[in-house]
C-alpha positions in Angstrom: -5.8 -28.3 -0.9 -5.7 -29.1 -4.6 -7.7 -27.9 -7.6 -9.5 -30.9 -9.1 -11.5 -29.3 -12.0 -12.7 -26.1 -13.6 -16.2 -25.7 -15.1 -17.6 -22.9 -17.2 -21.3 -22.1 -17.6 -22.6 -19.4 -20.0 -25.3 -17.4 -18.3 -27.7 -14.7 -19.3 -26.7 -11.0 -19.6 -23.5 -11.8 -21.5 -22.0 -13.6 -18.5 -19.8 -16.6 -17.8 -19.7 -18.4 -14.5 -16.4 -20.2 -13.7 -16.5 -22.7 -10.9 -13.2 -24.1 -9.5 -13.6 -27.3 -7.5 -11.1 -28.6 -4.9 -10.4 -31.9 -3.2 -11.5 -30.4 0.1 -15.1 -29.8 -1.1 -14.7 -26.0 -1.5 -15.9 -24.4 -4.8 -14.8 -20.9 -5.9 -16.8 -18.8 -8.3 -15.5 -16.3 -10.8 -16.8 -14.2 -13.7 -14.6 -14.1 -16.8 -15.6 -11.6 -19.5 -17.9 -13.0 -22.1 -19.4 -10.4 -24.5 -20.2 -13.0 -27.2 -16.7 -14.4 -27.2 -17.4 -16.7 -24.3 -16.5 -19.9 -26.2 -13.0 -18.5 -26.8 -12.6 -17.5 -23.2 -13.8 -20.9 -22.1 -11.2 -22.5 -24.3 -8.5 -20.3 -22.7 -9.7 -21.4 -19.2 -9.5 -25.0 -20.2 -5.9 -24.5 -21.5 -5.0 -22.8 -18.2 -6.5 -25.7 -16.3 -3.7 -27.9 -17.5 -1.4 -25.8 -15.2 -3.9 -25.3 -12.4 -5.3 -28.8 -11.7 -3.4 -30.4 -8.9 -2.2 -27.1 -7.5 -3.2 -25.2 -4.4 -5.7 -22.5 -5.3 -4.5 -20.4 -2.4 -1.1 -19.7 -4.1 -2.9 -17.1 -6.1 -0.2 -14.5 -6.8 2.2 -17.2 -8.0 -0.5 -18.7 -10.3 -1.4 -15.3 -11.6 2.2 -14.4 -12.4 2.9 -17.8 -14.0 -0.2 -17.7 -16.3 0.2 -14.0 -17.1 3.9 -14.3 -18.1 3.3 -17.5 -20.0 1.4 -15.7 -22.8 3.3 -14.4 -25.9 1.6 -11.0 -25.5 0.6 -10.2 -21.9 -2.2 -7.8 -22.9 -4.4 -10.3 -24.8 -7.9 -9.6 -23.5 -9.2 -13.1 -24.0 -6.4 -14.6 -21.9 -6.8 -11.8 -19.3 -10.6 -12.6 -19.1 -9.8 -16.2 -18.3 -7.2 -15.1 -15.8 -9.5 -12.6 -14.2 -12.1 -15.3 -13.6 -9.5 -17.7 -12.1 -8.3 -14.9 -9.8 -11.8 -14.3 -8.4 -12.6 -18.0 -8.0 -9.3 -18.7 -6.2 -9.8 -15.8 -3.9 -13.3 -17.1 -3.2 -11.8 -20.4 -2.2 -9.2 -18.7 0.0 -11.9 -16.7 1.8 -14.0 -19.7 2.4 -11.1 -21.7 3.7 -10.5 -19.0 6.3 -14.2 -18.3 6.9 -13.5 -14.6 6.0 -14.8 -12.3 3.2 -12.3 -11.4 0.6 -12.4 -7.7 1.5 -11.1 -8.6 5.0 -8.1 -10.4 3.5 -7.4 -7.3 1.4 -7.0 -5.1 4.5 -10.5 -4.6 5.8 -13.1 -2.1 4.6 -13.0 1.7 4.2 -16.8 1.8 3.9 -20.0 0.0 5.0 -21.8 0.2 1.7 -21.2 0.9 -2.0 -23.1 3.5 -4.1 -24.2 1.9 -7.4 -25.8 3.4 -10.5 -28.7 2.1 -12.7 -29.3 2.8 -16.3 -31.9 4.5 -18.5 -32.5 4.7 -22.2 -34.9 5.0 -25.1 -35.0 6.9 -28.4 -36.9 10.1 -27.9 -36.3 12.6 -25.1 -39.6 11.5 -23.6 -38.5 7.9 -23.6 -35.3 8.8 -21.8 -37.1 10.9 -19.2 -39.6 8.2 -18.4 -36.9 5.5 -18.2 -34.8 7.7 -15.9 -37.8 8.3 -13.6 -38.4 4.6 -13.3 -34.7 4.1 -12.4 -35.0 6.6 -9.6 -38.2 5.1 -8.4 -36.4 1.8 -8.2 -34.2 3.3 -5.5 -31.1 4.6 -7.4 -29.6 8.0 -6.6 -27.4 7.8 -9.8 -28.0 6.6 -13.3 -26.2 6.4 -16.6 -27.5 6.9 -20.1 -26.1 6.4 -23.6 -27.6 9.3 -25.6 -26.8 7.9 -29.1 -29.5 5.4 -30.1 -28.6 6.0 -33.7 -25.2 6.2 -35.6 -23.3 9.5 -35.6 -21.1 10.7 -38.4 -17.5 11.7 -37.8 -18.7 15.3 -37.8 -22.4 15.4 -37.7 -25.0 18.2 -38.2 -26.2 20.8 -35.7 -29.5 18.9 -35.7 -27.8 15.7 -34.5 -26.1 17.6 -31.7 -29.5 19.1 -30.7 -31.1 15.7 -30.6 -28.3 14.4 -28.3 -28.5 17.4 -26.0 -32.3 17.1 -25.9 -32.1 13.5 -24.6 -29.6 14.5 -21.9 -31.6 17.6 -20.9 -34.8 15.6 -20.6 -33.2 13.2 -18.2 -31.8 16.1 -16.1 -35.2 17.7 -16.0 -36.9 14.4 -15.1 -34.6 13.5 -12.1 -33.6 16.9 -10.9 -30.2 18.1 -9.5 -30.1 15.6 -6.5 -29.6 12.6 -8.8 -26.3 12.1 -10.4 -26.4 11.5 -14.2 -23.5 9.9 -16.0 -23.2 9.8 -19.8 -21.7 6.9 -21.7 -20.6 8.1 -25.2 -19.5 4.4 -25.7 -16.8 5.5 -28.3 -19.7 6.2 -30.7 -18.3 9.6 -31.7 -15.1 11.1 -33.0 -12.9 13.4 -30.8 -14.0 16.6 -32.6 -17.7 15.5 -32.3 -17.2 14.7 -28.6 -15.8 18.2 -28.0 -18.7 19.8 -29.7 -21.3 17.9 -27.6 -19.4 18.3 -24.4 -19.4 22.1 -24.7 -23.2 22.0 -25.2 -23.9 19.8 -22.2 -21.7 21.5 -19.6 -24.7 23.4 -18.0 -26.4 20.0 -17.4 -23.5 19.0 -15.0 -23.1 15.3 -15.6 -21.2 13.3 -13.0 -18.8 12.1 -15.7 -18.8 11.3 -19.5 -17.6 7.8 -20.3 -15.5 6.9 -23.3 -15.8 10.1 -25.4 -13.5 8.4 -27.9 -11.7 5.2 -28.6 -9.4 4.1 -25.8 -6.4 3.2 -28.0 -5.1 6.7 -28.4 -4.5 8.3 -25.0 -3.4 11.6 -26.4 -6.8 12.0 -28.2 -8.5 11.3 -24.8 -6.2 13.8 -23.1 -7.1 16.5 -25.6 -10.8 16.0 -24.9 -10.2 16.0 -21.1 -8.4 19.3 -21.3 -11.2 20.8 -23.4 -13.9 20.5 -20.8 -14.5 20.8 -17.0 -16.7 17.7 -17.1 -14.9 14.7 -15.5 -13.9 12.2 -18.2 -14.1 8.5 -17.5 -12.6 5.5 -19.4 -11.1 2.1 -18.9 -13.6 -0.7 -19.4 -11.6 -1.9 -22.4 -8.2 -1.6 -20.7 -6.4 -4.5 -19.0 -3.9 -4.6 -16.1 -2.0 -1.8 -14.5 0.2 -1.6 -17.5 -2.8 -0.9 -19.7 -3.8 2.0 -17.4 -0.3 3.4 -16.9 -0.3 6.0 -19.7 -3.8 7.2 -18.9 -2.9 7.8 -15.3 0.5 9.3 -15.8 -0.9 11.8 -18.4 -4.0 12.4 -16.3 -6.1 11.8 -19.4 -9.1 10.9 -17.3 -10.6 11.8 -13.9 -12.3 8.4 -13.4 -11.0 4.9 -14.3 -13.5 2.1 -15.0 -11.6 -1.2 -15.0 -13.8 -4.2 -15.4 -12.9 -6.9 -12.9 -13.9 -9.6 -15.5 -10.9 -8.9 -17.8 -8.6 -6.3 -16.2 -6.8 -9.1 -14.3 -9.2 -9.8 -11.5 -9.6 -8.6 -7.9 -5.9 -8.3 -7.0 -5.1 -6.5 -10.2 -8.0 -4.1 -9.8 -6.6 -3.1 -6.4 -3.2 -2.5 -8.0 -4.9 -0.3 -10.7 -6.7 1.6 -7.9 -3.5 2.2 -6.0 -1.9 3.5 -9.2 -4.8 5.9 -9.7 -4.9 7.0 -6.0 -1.5 8.6 -6.1 -2.7 10.7 -9.1 -6.0 11.6 -7.4 -8.1 9.7 -9.9 -11.3 7.9 -8.8 -12.5 4.4 -9.5 -16.0 3.6 -10.9 -15.7 -0.1 -11.9 -17.4 -1.2 -15.1 -19.7 -4.2 -14.8 -22.5 -4.2 -17.4 -23.3 -7.9 -17.3 -23.6 -10.6 -14.7 -24.0 -10.2 -10.9 -20.9 -12.2 -10.1 -18.8 -9.4 -11.5 -20.6 -6.9 -9.3 -20.0 -9.0 -6.2 -16.3 -9.4 -7.0 -16.0 -5.6 -7.8 -17.3 -4.5 -4.4 -14.9 -6.9 -2.6 -12.0 -5.1 -4.4 -13.5 -1.7 -3.7 -14.2 -2.2 0.0 -10.6 -1.2 0.9 -10.2 1.3 -2.0 -10.2 4.9 -0.7 -10.6 6.4 -4.1 -13.8 4.5 -5.0 -16.5 6.6 -6.5 -19.4 4.4 -7.6 -20.1 0.9 -9.0 -22.0 0.0 -12.1 -24.9 -2.3 -11.3 -25.2 -4.2 -14.5 -26.4 -7.8 -13.8 -28.0 -6.8 -10.5 -27.6 -8.3 -7.0 -27.9 -11.9 -7.9 -31.6 -12.3 -7.4 -32.5 -15.8 -8.6 -28.9 -16.9 -9.1 -27.5 -16.5 -5.6 -29.0 -18.4 -2.6 -29.0 -15.0 -0.8 -28.8 -11.9 -3.1 -26.6 -9.0 -2.3 -28.5 -6.4 -0.2 -29.5 -3.3 -2.2 -31.2 -0.4 -0.5 -31.4 3.4 -1.1 -29.1 3.3 -4.1 -26.3 1.3 -2.2 -25.2 -2.3 -1.9 -24.4 -3.4 1.6 -20.9 -4.7 2.4 -21.2 -8.5 2.2 -20.3 -10.4 5.4 -20.2 -13.9 4.1 -16.9 -15.8 3.4 -15.2 -15.5 0.1 -17.1 -13.4 -2.4 -20.1 -13.4 -0.1 -22.5 -15.5 -2.1 -23.3 -19.1 -3.0 -24.8 -20.2 -6.3 -28.3 -21.7 -6.3 -28.2 -24.8 -8.5 -31.8 -24.4 -9.6 -31.2 -20.7 -10.3 -28.1 -21.5 -12.3 -30.2 -23.7 -14.6 -32.7 -20.9 -15.0 -29.8 -18.4 -15.8 -28.0 -20.8 -18.1 -27.6 -19.3 -21.6 -29.0 -21.7 -24.2 -27.6 -20.2 -27.4 -24.4 -18.2 -28.2 -24.6 -15.1 -30.3 -22.1 -12.9 -32.0 -21.7 -9.3 -30.8 -23.3 -7.0 -33.4 -22.3 -3.7 -34.9 -24.5 -1.1 -36.5 -24.4 0.9 -39.8 -25.1 4.4 -40.9 -28.4 4.4 -42.8 -27.1 7.0 -45.3 -24.2 5.0 -46.7 -24.2 1.6 -45.0 -20.8 2.1 -43.4 -20.0 0.5 -40.0 -20.4 2.5 -36.9 -19.2 1.7 -33.4 -21.7 0.7 -30.7 
């Protein structure tokens, strides 16, 4: 079997669909990271295609090592996004060639279904509460909110802290103690501000707090982790097992959140999970965009004993897959189909196709017009 061509299609919800075609009629699908740099990722995939075309897609580990080691800096996120999509698509082809789901090729499954979480948001506490109730009514038993709809100063006022806490408290009151509530700080606050807020919200018992500070400084994250009993999560911006090594060895987080679309792909996510497992750290994969990433994540998590929960961004493929993933009672069922467990609907792909690119935005403080992370 030989690869004949690679095709990239931008799709809604900040996604890219990679399709790898072969001379035996099998097509594999992957989801490279987009996030408004999709044209650059597409160019990287086309560059890598010069190596891949004419080669057997089932020689995946060899291709991964060759492409990974060929880059000047191995941790370049754009190149790893391209490589992640290629990894998924080649595994999809391998599974289809053997008429087996990818999870079976990875050692079988530790579970029959995967808990997923939805999202809620707004501006006022009432907005957040209403949005959270709708998420629970949609069938989720866990949700995540980002309680910072406006910029936060490096060290902000007590009134700012009170507003943040009020939004979180409103969600807890709306959904009750049976529903898990995760909080995404989304690196919007400084370490001292994060510690101030974490102390205030401990009684609300969040499942975890995600990215309470920038991921580049592991010691800053470790200081926050040691300051609170709330489980701290991070990892959506980290790539490969080497990018997670220091976090894991220092136990700077209780939950890792690699994104399969740029951490290195399915095989690399399993290696990250194994690294985390020996340090008793859980996996809650990030996937805030297209459904192909969700489908690939659960293939990797099927045989991962330290799996906690999966982000459900992009949904179950309704309208894009010929048969969507099965969602019920807050869980996705274990796919039984070959490869990644889905096929792309050509008409659905045209409907999902992104017509215009856009640049990822930032936001500014209204007081002085300085840039703030989002």
